[in-house]
mmCIF entry with sequence, helices, sheets and N, C-alpha, C, O atoms, coordinates in Angstrom:
data_MODEL
# 
_entry.id   MODEL 
# 
_entity.id                         1 
_entity.type                       polymer 
_entity.pdbx_number_of_molecules   1 
# 
_entity_poly.entity_id                      1 
_entity_poly.type                           'polypeptide(L)' 
_entity_poly.nstd_linkage                   no 
_entity_poly.nstd_monomer                   no 
_entity_poly.pdbx_seq_one_letter_code       SEYRRQIQSLTCEVDALKGTNESLERQMREMEDAFGVEAANYQDSIARLQEE 
_entity_poly.pdbx_seq_one_letter_code_can   SEYRRQIQSLTCEVDALKGTNESLERQMREMEDAFGVEAANYQDSIARLQEE 
_entity_poly.pdbx_strand_id                 A 
# 
loop_
_entity_poly_seq.entity_id 
_entity_poly_seq.num 
_entity_poly_seq.mon_id 
_entity_poly_seq.hetero 
1 1  SER n 
1 2  GLU n 
1 3  TYR n 
1 4  ARG n 
1 5  ARG n 
1 6  GLN n 
1 7  ILE n 
1 8  GLN n 
1 9  SER n 
1 10 LEU n 
1 11 THR n 
1 12 CYS n 
1 13 GLU n 
1 14 VAL n 
1 15 ASP n 
1 16 ALA n 
1 17 LEU n 
1 18 LYS n 
1 19 GLY n 
1 20 THR n 
1 21 ASN n 
1 22 GLU n 
1 23 SER n 
1 24 LEU n 
1 25 GLU n 
1 26 ARG n 
1 27 GLN n 
1 28 MET n 
1 29 ARG n 
1 30 GLU n 
1 31 MET n 
1 32 GLU n 
1 33 ASP n 
1 34 ALA n 
1 35 PHE n 
1 36 GLY n 
1 37 VAL n 
1 38 GLU n 
1 39 ALA n 
1 40 ALA n 
1 41 ASN n 
1 42 TYR n 
1 43 GLN n 
1 44 ASP n 
1 45 SER n 
1 46 ILE n 
1 47 ALA n 
1 48 ARG n 
1 49 LEU n 
1 50 GLN n 
1 51 GLU n 
1 52 GLU n 
# 
_struct_asym.id          A 
_struct_asym.entity_id   1 
# 
_struct_conf.conf_type_id            HELX_P 
_struct_conf.id                      HELX_P1 
_struct_conf.pdbx_PDB_helix_id       AA1 
_struct_conf.beg_label_comp_id       GLU 
_struct_conf.beg_label_asym_id       A 
_struct_conf.beg_label_seq_id        2 
_struct_conf.pdbx_beg_PDB_ins_code   ? 
_struct_conf.end_label_comp_id       GLU 
_struct_conf.end_label_asym_id       A 
_struct_conf.end_label_seq_id        51 
_struct_conf.pdbx_end_PDB_ins_code   ? 
_struct_conf.beg_auth_comp_id        GLU 
_struct_conf.beg_auth_asym_id        A 
_struct_conf.beg_auth_seq_id         2 
_struct_conf.end_auth_comp_id        GLU 
_struct_conf.end_auth_asym_id        A 
_struct_conf.end_auth_seq_id         51 
_struct_conf.pdbx_PDB_helix_class    1 
_struct_conf.details                 ? 
_struct_conf.pdbx_PDB_helix_length   50 
# 
_struct_conf_type.id          HELX_P 
_struct_conf_type.criteria    ? 
_struct_conf_type.reference   ? 
# 
loop_
_atom_site.group_PDB 
_atom_site.id 
_atom_site.type_symbol 
_atom_site.label_atom_id 
_atom_site.label_alt_id 
_atom_site.label_comp_id 
_atom_site.label_asym_id 
_atom_site.label_entity_id 
_atom_site.label_seq_id 
_atom_site.pdbx_PDB_ins_code 
_atom_site.Cartn_x 
_atom_site.Cartn_y 
_atom_site.Cartn_z 
_atom_site.occupancy 
_atom_site.B_iso_or_equiv 
_atom_site.pdbx_formal_charge 
_atom_site.auth_seq_id 
_atom_site.auth_comp_id 
_atom_site.auth_asym_id 
_atom_site.auth_atom_id 
_atom_site.pdbx_PDB_model_num 
ATOM 1   N N  . SER A 1 1  ? 0.833  -1.197 0.000  1.00 0.00 ? 1  SER A N  1 
ATOM 2   C CA . SER A 1 1  ? 0.000  0.000  0.000  1.00 0.00 ? 1  SER A CA 1 
ATOM 3   C C  . SER A 1 1  ? 0.876  1.260  0.000  1.00 0.00 ? 1  SER A C  1 
ATOM 4   O O  . SER A 1 1  ? 2.078  1.207  0.263  1.00 0.00 ? 1  SER A O  1 
ATOM 5   N N  . GLU A 1 2  ? 0.247  2.361  -0.296 1.00 0.00 ? 2  GLU A N  1 
ATOM 6   C CA . GLU A 1 2  ? 0.950  3.657  -0.347 1.00 0.00 ? 2  GLU A CA 1 
ATOM 7   C C  . GLU A 1 2  ? 1.557  4.000  1.015  1.00 0.00 ? 2  GLU A C  1 
ATOM 8   O O  . GLU A 1 2  ? 2.679  4.499  1.100  1.00 0.00 ? 2  GLU A O  1 
ATOM 9   N N  . TYR A 1 3  ? 0.803  3.726  2.069  1.00 0.00 ? 3  TYR A N  1 
ATOM 10  C CA . TYR A 1 3  ? 1.259  4.029  3.435  1.00 0.00 ? 3  TYR A CA 1 
ATOM 11  C C  . TYR A 1 3  ? 2.542  3.267  3.749  1.00 0.00 ? 3  TYR A C  1 
ATOM 12  O O  . TYR A 1 3  ? 3.495  3.830  4.287  1.00 0.00 ? 3  TYR A O  1 
ATOM 13  N N  . ARG A 1 4  ? 2.553  1.995  3.411  1.00 0.00 ? 4  ARG A N  1 
ATOM 14  C CA . ARG A 1 4  ? 3.730  1.156  3.685  1.00 0.00 ? 4  ARG A CA 1 
ATOM 15  C C  . ARG A 1 4  ? 4.940  1.642  2.883  1.00 0.00 ? 4  ARG A C  1 
ATOM 16  O O  . ARG A 1 4  ? 6.060  1.671  3.395  1.00 0.00 ? 4  ARG A O  1 
ATOM 17  N N  . ARG A 1 5  ? 4.709  2.020  1.631  1.00 0.00 ? 5  ARG A N  1 
ATOM 18  C CA . ARG A 1 5  ? 5.791  2.514  0.780  1.00 0.00 ? 5  ARG A CA 1 
ATOM 19  C C  . ARG A 1 5  ? 6.380  3.808  1.348  1.00 0.00 ? 5  ARG A C  1 
ATOM 20  O O  . ARG A 1 5  ? 7.592  4.023  1.319  1.00 0.00 ? 5  ARG A O  1 
ATOM 21  N N  . GLN A 1 6  ? 5.504  4.652  1.857  1.00 0.00 ? 6  GLN A N  1 
ATOM 22  C CA . GLN A 1 6  ? 5.942  5.928  2.437  1.00 0.00 ? 6  GLN A CA 1 
ATOM 23  C C  . GLN A 1 6  ? 6.788  5.679  3.694  1.00 0.00 ? 6  GLN A C  1 
ATOM 24  O O  . GLN A 1 6  ? 7.813  6.330  3.897  1.00 0.00 ? 6  GLN A O  1 
ATOM 25  N N  . ILE A 1 7  ? 6.356  4.745  4.522  1.00 0.00 ? 7  ILE A N  1 
ATOM 26  C CA . ILE A 1 7  ? 7.112  4.407  5.732  1.00 0.00 ? 7  ILE A CA 1 
ATOM 27  C C  . ILE A 1 7  ? 8.486  3.862  5.354  1.00 0.00 ? 7  ILE A C  1 
ATOM 28  O O  . ILE A 1 7  ? 9.494  4.225  5.961  1.00 0.00 ? 7  ILE A O  1 
ATOM 29  N N  . GLN A 1 8  ? 8.522  2.995  4.354  1.00 0.00 ? 8  GLN A N  1 
ATOM 30  C CA . GLN A 1 8  ? 9.788  2.412  3.903  1.00 0.00 ? 8  GLN A CA 1 
ATOM 31  C C  . GLN A 1 8  ? 10.729 3.510  3.392  1.00 0.00 ? 8  GLN A C  1 
ATOM 32  O O  . GLN A 1 8  ? 11.926 3.496  3.681  1.00 0.00 ? 8  GLN A O  1 
ATOM 33  N N  . SER A 1 9  ? 10.184 4.446  2.641  1.00 0.00 ? 9  SER A N  1 
ATOM 34  C CA . SER A 1 9  ? 10.972 5.552  2.104  1.00 0.00 ? 9  SER A CA 1 
ATOM 35  C C  . SER A 1 9  ? 11.530 6.423  3.232  1.00 0.00 ? 9  SER A C  1 
ATOM 36  O O  . SER A 1 9  ? 12.700 6.803  3.214  1.00 0.00 ? 9  SER A O  1 
ATOM 37  N N  . LEU A 1 10 ? 10.683 6.730  4.205  1.00 0.00 ? 10 LEU A N  1 
ATOM 38  C CA . LEU A 1 10 ? 11.121 7.560  5.337  1.00 0.00 ? 10 LEU A CA 1 
ATOM 39  C C  . LEU A 1 10 ? 12.149 6.832  6.192  1.00 0.00 ? 10 LEU A C  1 
ATOM 40  O O  . LEU A 1 10 ? 13.071 7.453  6.720  1.00 0.00 ? 10 LEU A O  1 
ATOM 41  N N  . THR A 1 11 ? 11.994 5.522  6.331  1.00 0.00 ? 11 THR A N  1 
ATOM 42  C CA . THR A 1 11 ? 12.960 4.722  7.089  1.00 0.00 ? 11 THR A CA 1 
ATOM 43  C C  . THR A 1 11 ? 14.326 4.774  6.417  1.00 0.00 ? 11 THR A C  1 
ATOM 44  O O  . THR A 1 11 ? 15.347 4.914  7.091  1.00 0.00 ? 11 THR A O  1 
ATOM 45  N N  . CYS A 1 12 ? 14.346 4.663  5.099  1.00 0.00 ? 12 CYS A N  1 
ATOM 46  C CA . CYS A 1 12 ? 15.606 4.763  4.343  1.00 0.00 ? 12 CYS A CA 1 
ATOM 47  C C  . CYS A 1 12 ? 16.233 6.136  4.533  1.00 0.00 ? 12 CYS A C  1 
ATOM 48  O O  . CYS A 1 12 ? 17.446 6.258  4.703  1.00 0.00 ? 12 CYS A O  1 
ATOM 49  N N  . GLU A 1 13 ? 15.398 7.164  4.502  1.00 0.00 ? 13 GLU A N  1 
ATOM 50  C CA . GLU A 1 13 ? 15.891 8.531  4.671  1.00 0.00 ? 13 GLU A CA 1 
ATOM 51  C C  . GLU A 1 13 ? 16.504 8.716  6.063  1.00 0.00 ? 13 GLU A C  1 
ATOM 52  O O  . GLU A 1 13 ? 17.566 9.322  6.204  1.00 0.00 ? 13 GLU A O  1 
ATOM 53  N N  . VAL A 1 14 ? 15.829 8.194  7.083  1.00 0.00 ? 14 VAL A N  1 
ATOM 54  C CA . VAL A 1 14 ? 16.339 8.280  8.454  1.00 0.00 ? 14 VAL A CA 1 
ATOM 55  C C  . VAL A 1 14 ? 17.677 7.557  8.570  1.00 0.00 ? 14 VAL A C  1 
ATOM 56  O O  . VAL A 1 14 ? 18.612 8.071  9.184  1.00 0.00 ? 14 VAL A O  1 
ATOM 57  N N  . ASP A 1 15 ? 17.769 6.363  7.981  1.00 0.00 ? 15 ASP A N  1 
ATOM 58  C CA . ASP A 1 15 ? 19.023 5.601  8.025  1.00 0.00 ? 15 ASP A CA 1 
ATOM 59  C C  . ASP A 1 15 ? 20.157 6.373  7.351  1.00 0.00 ? 15 ASP A C  1 
ATOM 60  O O  . ASP A 1 15 ? 21.278 6.405  7.858  1.00 0.00 ? 15 ASP A O  1 
ATOM 61  N N  . ALA A 1 16 ? 19.865 6.986  6.220  1.00 0.00 ? 16 ALA A N  1 
ATOM 62  C CA . ALA A 1 16 ? 20.880 7.767  5.505  1.00 0.00 ? 16 ALA A CA 1 
ATOM 63  C C  . ALA A 1 16 ? 21.333 8.951  6.349  1.00 0.00 ? 16 ALA A C  1 
ATOM 64  O O  . ALA A 1 16 ? 22.525 9.255  6.415  1.00 0.00 ? 16 ALA A O  1 
ATOM 65  N N  . LEU A 1 17 ? 20.379 9.620  6.996  1.00 0.00 ? 17 LEU A N  1 
ATOM 66  C CA . LEU A 1 17 ? 20.714 10.771 7.836  1.00 0.00 ? 17 LEU A CA 1 
ATOM 67  C C  . LEU A 1 17 ? 21.515 10.352 9.064  1.00 0.00 ? 17 LEU A C  1 
ATOM 68  O O  . LEU A 1 17 ? 22.389 11.089 9.521  1.00 0.00 ? 17 LEU A O  1 
ATOM 69  N N  . LYS A 1 18 ? 21.218 9.169  9.598  1.00 0.00 ? 18 LYS A N  1 
ATOM 70  C CA . LYS A 1 18 ? 22.013 8.651  10.722 1.00 0.00 ? 18 LYS A CA 1 
ATOM 71  C C  . LYS A 1 18 ? 23.465 8.467  10.296 1.00 0.00 ? 18 LYS A C  1 
ATOM 72  O O  . LYS A 1 18 ? 24.387 8.801  11.041 1.00 0.00 ? 18 LYS A O  1 
ATOM 73  N N  . GLY A 1 19 ? 23.659 7.933  9.095  1.00 0.00 ? 19 GLY A N  1 
ATOM 74  C CA . GLY A 1 19 ? 25.009 7.748  8.565  1.00 0.00 ? 19 GLY A CA 1 
ATOM 75  C C  . GLY A 1 19 ? 25.727 9.072  8.387  1.00 0.00 ? 19 GLY A C  1 
ATOM 76  O O  . GLY A 1 19 ? 26.901 9.205  8.732  1.00 0.00 ? 19 GLY A O  1 
ATOM 77  N N  . THR A 1 20 ? 25.011 10.057 7.843  1.00 0.00 ? 20 THR A N  1 
ATOM 78  C CA . THR A 1 20 ? 25.587 11.392 7.673  1.00 0.00 ? 20 THR A CA 1 
ATOM 79  C C  . THR A 1 20 ? 25.960 11.985 9.022  1.00 0.00 ? 20 THR A C  1 
ATOM 80  O O  . THR A 1 20 ? 27.031 12.570 9.178  1.00 0.00 ? 20 THR A O  1 
ATOM 81  N N  . ASN A 1 21 ? 25.077 11.830 9.986  1.00 0.00 ? 21 ASN A N  1 
ATOM 82  C CA . ASN A 1 21 ? 25.305 12.355 11.329 1.00 0.00 ? 21 ASN A CA 1 
ATOM 83  C C  . ASN A 1 21 ? 26.551 11.732 11.957 1.00 0.00 ? 21 ASN A C  1 
ATOM 84  O O  . ASN A 1 21 ? 27.379 12.437 12.534 1.00 0.00 ? 21 ASN A O  1 
ATOM 85  N N  . GLU A 1 22 ? 26.680 10.416 11.845 1.00 0.00 ? 22 GLU A N  1 
ATOM 86  C CA . GLU A 1 22 ? 27.850 9.725  12.398 1.00 0.00 ? 22 GLU A CA 1 
ATOM 87  C C  . GLU A 1 22 ? 29.130 10.226 11.744 1.00 0.00 ? 22 GLU A C  1 
ATOM 88  O O  . GLU A 1 22 ? 30.140 10.440 12.415 1.00 0.00 ? 22 GLU A O  1 
ATOM 89  N N  . SER A 1 23 ? 29.077 10.411 10.432 1.00 0.00 ? 23 SER A N  1 
ATOM 90  C CA . SER A 1 23 ? 30.244 10.900 9.697  1.00 0.00 ? 23 SER A CA 1 
ATOM 91  C C  . SER A 1 23 ? 30.629 12.310 10.152 1.00 0.00 ? 23 SER A C  1 
ATOM 92  O O  . SER A 1 23 ? 31.806 12.603 10.358 1.00 0.00 ? 23 SER A O  1 
ATOM 93  N N  . LEU A 1 24 ? 29.628 13.177 10.307 1.00 0.00 ? 24 LEU A N  1 
ATOM 94  C CA . LEU A 1 24 ? 29.894 14.551 10.746 1.00 0.00 ? 24 LEU A CA 1 
ATOM 95  C C  . LEU A 1 24 ? 30.426 14.581 12.177 1.00 0.00 ? 24 LEU A C  1 
ATOM 96  O O  . LEU A 1 24 ? 31.313 15.373 12.493 1.00 0.00 ? 24 LEU A O  1 
ATOM 97  N N  . GLU A 1 25 ? 29.887 13.719 13.046 1.00 0.00 ? 25 GLU A N  1 
ATOM 98  C CA . GLU A 1 25 ? 30.383 13.657 14.424 1.00 0.00 ? 25 GLU A CA 1 
ATOM 99  C C  . GLU A 1 25 ? 31.838 13.196 14.458 1.00 0.00 ? 25 GLU A C  1 
ATOM 100 O O  . GLU A 1 25 ? 32.638 13.705 15.243 1.00 0.00 ? 25 GLU A O  1 
ATOM 101 N N  . ARG A 1 26 ? 32.176 12.230 13.602 1.00 0.00 ? 26 ARG A N  1 
ATOM 102 C CA . ARG A 1 26 ? 33.563 11.747 13.523 1.00 0.00 ? 26 ARG A CA 1 
ATOM 103 C C  . ARG A 1 26 ? 34.480 12.878 13.042 1.00 0.00 ? 26 ARG A C  1 
ATOM 104 O O  . ARG A 1 26 ? 35.558 13.085 13.598 1.00 0.00 ? 26 ARG A O  1 
ATOM 105 N N  . GLN A 1 27 ? 34.047 13.607 12.007 1.00 0.00 ? 27 GLN A N  1 
ATOM 106 C CA . GLN A 1 27 ? 34.832 14.738 11.506 1.00 0.00 ? 27 GLN A CA 1 
ATOM 107 C C  . GLN A 1 27 ? 35.023 15.788 12.596 1.00 0.00 ? 27 GLN A C  1 
ATOM 108 O O  . GLN A 1 27 ? 36.108 16.352 12.746 1.00 0.00 ? 27 GLN A O  1 
ATOM 109 N N  . MET A 1 28 ? 33.960 16.045 13.353 1.00 0.00 ? 28 MET A N  1 
ATOM 110 C CA . MET A 1 28 ? 34.027 17.045 14.411 1.00 0.00 ? 28 MET A CA 1 
ATOM 111 C C  . MET A 1 28 ? 35.038 16.637 15.481 1.00 0.00 ? 28 MET A C  1 
ATOM 112 O O  . MET A 1 28 ? 35.817 17.468 15.949 1.00 0.00 ? 28 MET A O  1 
ATOM 113 N N  . ARG A 1 29 ? 35.027 15.355 15.871 1.00 0.00 ? 29 ARG A N  1 
ATOM 114 C CA . ARG A 1 29 ? 36.000 14.871 16.861 1.00 0.00 ? 29 ARG A CA 1 
ATOM 115 C C  . ARG A 1 29 ? 37.422 15.006 16.335 1.00 0.00 ? 29 ARG A C  1 
ATOM 116 O O  . ARG A 1 29 ? 38.324 15.407 17.071 1.00 0.00 ? 29 ARG A O  1 
ATOM 117 N N  . GLU A 1 30 ? 37.625 14.670 15.055 1.00 0.00 ? 30 GLU A N  1 
ATOM 118 C CA . GLU A 1 30 ? 38.959 14.795 14.457 1.00 0.00 ? 30 GLU A CA 1 
ATOM 119 C C  . GLU A 1 30 ? 39.419 16.252 14.456 1.00 0.00 ? 30 GLU A C  1 
ATOM 120 O O  . GLU A 1 30 ? 40.581 16.541 14.743 1.00 0.00 ? 30 GLU A O  1 
ATOM 121 N N  . MET A 1 31 ? 38.503 17.169 14.131 1.00 0.00 ? 31 MET A N  1 
ATOM 122 C CA . MET A 1 31 ? 38.851 18.594 14.132 1.00 0.00 ? 31 MET A CA 1 
ATOM 123 C C  . MET A 1 31 ? 39.153 19.077 15.542 1.00 0.00 ? 31 MET A C  1 
ATOM 124 O O  . MET A 1 31 ? 40.091 19.848 15.747 1.00 0.00 ? 31 MET A O  1 
ATOM 125 N N  . GLU A 1 32 ? 38.363 18.627 16.521 1.00 0.00 ? 32 GLU A N  1 
ATOM 126 C CA . GLU A 1 32 ? 38.609 19.010 17.912 1.00 0.00 ? 32 GLU A CA 1 
ATOM 127 C C  . GLU A 1 32 ? 39.986 18.536 18.356 1.00 0.00 ? 32 GLU A C  1 
ATOM 128 O O  . GLU A 1 32 ? 40.715 19.269 19.024 1.00 0.00 ? 32 GLU A O  1 
ATOM 129 N N  . ASP A 1 33 ? 40.343 17.302 17.982 1.00 0.00 ? 33 ASP A N  1 
ATOM 130 C CA . ASP A 1 33 ? 41.667 16.769 18.322 1.00 0.00 ? 33 ASP A CA 1 
ATOM 131 C C  . ASP A 1 33 ? 42.760 17.614 17.674 1.00 0.00 ? 33 ASP A C  1 
ATOM 132 O O  . ASP A 1 33 ? 43.739 17.978 18.326 1.00 0.00 ? 33 ASP A O  1 
ATOM 133 N N  . ALA A 1 34 ? 42.590 17.922 16.391 1.00 0.00 ? 34 ALA A N  1 
ATOM 134 C CA . ALA A 1 34 ? 43.595 18.705 15.666 1.00 0.00 ? 34 ALA A CA 1 
ATOM 135 C C  . ALA A 1 34 ? 43.743 20.098 16.277 1.00 0.00 ? 34 ALA A C  1 
ATOM 136 O O  . ALA A 1 34 ? 44.860 20.586 16.446 1.00 0.00 ? 34 ALA A O  1 
ATOM 137 N N  . PHE A 1 35 ? 42.620 20.738 16.608 1.00 0.00 ? 35 PHE A N  1 
ATOM 138 C CA . PHE A 1 35 ? 42.686 22.064 17.213 1.00 0.00 ? 35 PHE A CA 1 
ATOM 139 C C  . PHE A 1 35 ? 43.305 22.000 18.605 1.00 0.00 ? 35 PHE A C  1 
ATOM 140 O O  . PHE A 1 35 ? 43.997 22.928 19.023 1.00 0.00 ? 35 PHE A O  1 
ATOM 141 N N  . GLY A 1 36 ? 43.058 20.914 19.315 1.00 0.00 ? 36 GLY A N  1 
ATOM 142 C CA . GLY A 1 36 ? 43.672 20.728 20.629 1.00 0.00 ? 36 GLY A CA 1 
ATOM 143 C C  . GLY A 1 36 ? 45.180 20.672 20.527 1.00 0.00 ? 36 GLY A C  1 
ATOM 144 O O  . GLY A 1 36 ? 45.888 21.291 21.322 1.00 0.00 ? 36 GLY A O  1 
ATOM 145 N N  . VAL A 1 37 ? 45.678 19.924 19.538 1.00 0.00 ? 37 VAL A N  1 
ATOM 146 C CA . VAL A 1 37 ? 47.128 19.833 19.307 1.00 0.00 ? 37 VAL A CA 1 
ATOM 147 C C  . VAL A 1 37 ? 47.676 21.206 18.927 1.00 0.00 ? 37 VAL A C  1 
ATOM 148 O O  . VAL A 1 37 ? 48.718 21.631 19.426 1.00 0.00 ? 37 VAL A O  1 
ATOM 149 N N  . GLU A 1 38 ? 46.962 21.892 18.040 1.00 0.00 ? 38 GLU A N  1 
ATOM 150 C CA . GLU A 1 38 ? 47.404 23.216 17.595 1.00 0.00 ? 38 GLU A CA 1 
ATOM 151 C C  . GLU A 1 38 ? 47.454 24.189 18.772 1.00 0.00 ? 38 GLU A C  1 
ATOM 152 O O  . GLU A 1 38 ? 48.411 24.952 18.908 1.00 0.00 ? 38 GLU A O  1 
ATOM 153 N N  . ALA A 1 39 ? 46.438 24.165 19.613 1.00 0.00 ? 39 ALA A N  1 
ATOM 154 C CA . ALA A 1 39 ? 46.400 25.052 20.779 1.00 0.00 ? 39 ALA A CA 1 
ATOM 155 C C  . ALA A 1 39 ? 47.550 24.742 21.730 1.00 0.00 ? 39 ALA A C  1 
ATOM 156 O O  . ALA A 1 39 ? 48.163 25.657 22.280 1.00 0.00 ? 39 ALA A O  1 
ATOM 157 N N  . ALA A 1 40 ? 47.845 23.458 21.928 1.00 0.00 ? 40 ALA A N  1 
ATOM 158 C CA . ALA A 1 40 ? 48.957 23.062 22.799 1.00 0.00 ? 40 ALA A CA 1 
ATOM 159 C C  . ALA A 1 40 ? 50.279 23.577 22.232 1.00 0.00 ? 40 ALA A C  1 
ATOM 160 O O  . ALA A 1 40 ? 51.145 24.028 22.983 1.00 0.00 ? 40 ALA A O  1 
ATOM 161 N N  . ASN A 1 41 ? 50.436 23.510 20.914 1.00 0.00 ? 41 ASN A N  1 
ATOM 162 C CA . ASN A 1 41 ? 51.654 24.033 20.281 1.00 0.00 ? 41 ASN A CA 1 
ATOM 163 C C  . ASN A 1 41 ? 51.782 25.537 20.499 1.00 0.00 ? 41 ASN A C  1 
ATOM 164 O O  . ASN A 1 41 ? 52.876 26.037 20.763 1.00 0.00 ? 41 ASN A O  1 
ATOM 165 N N  . TYR A 1 42 ? 50.660 26.263 20.388 1.00 0.00 ? 42 TYR A N  1 
ATOM 166 C CA . TYR A 1 42 ? 50.699 27.706 20.639 1.00 0.00 ? 42 TYR A CA 1 
ATOM 167 C C  . TYR A 1 42 ? 51.077 27.982 22.091 1.00 0.00 ? 42 TYR A C  1 
ATOM 168 O O  . TYR A 1 42 ? 51.856 28.892 22.375 1.00 0.00 ? 42 TYR A O  1 
ATOM 169 N N  . GLN A 1 43 ? 50.524 27.194 23.004 1.00 0.00 ? 43 GLN A N  1 
ATOM 170 C CA . GLN A 1 43 ? 50.858 27.375 24.423 1.00 0.00 ? 43 GLN A CA 1 
ATOM 171 C C  . GLN A 1 43 ? 52.350 27.162 24.652 1.00 0.00 ? 43 GLN A C  1 
ATOM 172 O O  . GLN A 1 43 ? 52.980 27.909 25.400 1.00 0.00 ? 43 GLN A O  1 
ATOM 173 N N  . ASP A 1 44 ? 52.914 26.141 24.007 1.00 0.00 ? 44 ASP A N  1 
ATOM 174 C CA . ASP A 1 44 ? 54.355 25.882 24.119 1.00 0.00 ? 44 ASP A CA 1 
ATOM 175 C C  . ASP A 1 44 ? 55.157 27.066 23.587 1.00 0.00 ? 44 ASP A C  1 
ATOM 176 O O  . ASP A 1 44 ? 56.131 27.495 24.205 1.00 0.00 ? 44 ASP A O  1 
ATOM 177 N N  . SER A 1 45 ? 54.740 27.587 22.438 1.00 0.00 ? 45 SER A N  1 
ATOM 178 C CA . SER A 1 45 ? 55.439 28.739 21.846 1.00 0.00 ? 45 SER A CA 1 
ATOM 179 C C  . SER A 1 45 ? 55.370 29.943 22.771 1.00 0.00 ? 45 SER A C  1 
ATOM 180 O O  . SER A 1 45 ? 56.369 30.636 22.969 1.00 0.00 ? 45 SER A O  1 
ATOM 181 N N  . ILE A 1 46 ? 54.201 30.194 23.336 1.00 0.00 ? 46 ILE A N  1 
ATOM 182 C CA . ILE A 1 46 ? 54.025 31.319 24.262 1.00 0.00 ? 46 ILE A CA 1 
ATOM 183 C C  . ILE A 1 46 ? 54.936 31.151 25.473 1.00 0.00 ? 46 ILE A C  1 
ATOM 184 O O  . ILE A 1 46 ? 55.599 32.099 25.892 1.00 0.00 ? 46 ILE A O  1 
ATOM 185 N N  . ALA A 1 47 ? 54.967 29.956 26.028 1.00 0.00 ? 47 ALA A N  1 
ATOM 186 C CA . ALA A 1 47 ? 55.803 29.690 27.204 1.00 0.00 ? 47 ALA A CA 1 
ATOM 187 C C  . ALA A 1 47 ? 57.276 29.928 26.878 1.00 0.00 ? 47 ALA A C  1 
ATOM 188 O O  . ALA A 1 47 ? 58.005 30.518 27.675 1.00 0.00 ? 47 ALA A O  1 
ATOM 189 N N  . ARG A 1 48 ? 57.710 29.470 25.707 1.00 0.00 ? 48 ARG A N  1 
ATOM 190 C CA . ARG A 1 48 ? 59.119 29.665 25.300 1.00 0.00 ? 48 ARG A CA 1 
ATOM 191 C C  . ARG A 1 48 ? 59.436 31.146 25.130 1.00 0.00 ? 48 ARG A C  1 
ATOM 192 O O  . ARG A 1 48 ? 60.489 31.611 25.566 1.00 0.00 ? 48 ARG A O  1 
ATOM 193 N N  . LEU A 1 49 ? 58.531 31.885 24.499 1.00 0.00 ? 49 LEU A N  1 
ATOM 194 C CA . LEU A 1 49 ? 58.757 33.316 24.277 1.00 0.00 ? 49 LEU A CA 1 
ATOM 195 C C  . LEU A 1 49 ? 58.789 34.077 25.602 1.00 0.00 ? 49 LEU A C  1 
ATOM 196 O O  . LEU A 1 49 ? 59.542 35.039 25.751 1.00 0.00 ? 49 LEU A O  1 
ATOM 197 N N  . GLN A 1 50 ? 57.975 33.646 26.557 1.00 0.00 ? 50 GLN A N  1 
ATOM 198 C CA . GLN A 1 50 ? 57.954 34.321 27.857 1.00 0.00 ? 50 GLN A CA 1 
ATOM 199 C C  . GLN A 1 50 ? 59.237 34.059 28.641 1.00 0.00 ? 50 GLN A C  1 
ATOM 200 O O  . GLN A 1 50 ? 59.628 34.855 29.495 1.00 0.00 ? 50 GLN A O  1 
ATOM 201 N N  . GLU A 1 51 ? 59.886 32.935 28.344 1.00 0.00 ? 51 GLU A N  1 
ATOM 202 C CA . GLU A 1 51 ? 61.136 32.601 29.034 1.00 0.00 ? 51 GLU A CA 1 
ATOM 203 C C  . GLU A 1 51 ? 62.310 33.433 28.519 1.00 0.00 ? 51 GLU A C  1 
ATOM 204 O O  . GLU A 1 51 ? 63.305 33.618 29.221 1.00 0.00 ? 51 GLU A O  1 
ATOM 205 N N  . GLU A 1 52 ? 62.185 33.935 27.283 1.00 0.00 ? 52 GLU A N  1 
ATOM 206 C CA . GLU A 1 52 ? 63.304 34.680 26.679 1.00 0.00 ? 52 GLU A CA 1 
ATOM 207 C C  . GLU A 1 52 ? 63.543 36.014 27.368 1.00 0.00 ? 52 GLU A C  1 
ATOM 208 O O  . GLU A 1 52 ? 64.445 36.756 26.980 1.00 0.00 ? 52 GLU A O  1 
# 
């Protein structure tokens, strides 16, 4: 029936969006890690410059 087809279509859409969401969350964690490393490097540079 039309109702069942619509549910199936929406279920596929939800599954696809879940996949997109997981991918974006993974990218966000990777960026947070990279920015954390970058910030730590800046802190090291600041500490070295303050020692001079």
